[in-house]
Steps between C-alpha positions, in 0.01 A plus 500: 500500500222377727382236250161663446538570129191620317422504132275767360212394279558802276814582306652792684845466347570513132827444320610699200776345294757710317445530125665243274635550149337316208764624252834320523810711543724570203446656162171658398606512136702683235374808319630718216664834574254783442209255493209421721571309822221294655567249777310406811545333834240360737468391858229353724385609841202522729478880476541776242850490346728784389812463283810718514866504393734502801840485328661501158364676194248456222580581137458871430137594442360202693310487829295256705126520562475461878155340480550246220875426493522595130835647391439710191634789300691594190871433549722805469870556540660162424798530267631147561333173592442516874351277768319693771491321836254602770322375810125530532303496823138398545331638811163391635240697695658399832842632397651155444749484214676259265790595270615337177777575246422546129666632186404646162741505204497776240652392167662752268543392138804569287516853355353532148343156517149362534368358823202268540305443819 
């Protein structure tokens, strides 16, 4: 307030931005009931990132790798074609977060018929 502002010659303040999603929201794909599920999401940040599910549900048998953002597993339990909606959160080393909504669809073929993937 006295007008005697000073600027340091060394950077004593640093700014850490919240992580940002690289993967657009929406569907991550359709997979066959009882089959292998493999989808992934990615984000960018200036610190180590961790991925987690904060709401909704994954297809039975699937989980997320908190380090890589890979959603994998062998689907179990679907008896009808179902879309699973969920929200993922990416958290950086400073505790800053960003959320995004995604979905995965599990397709169940007709009984006594062939199904191709």
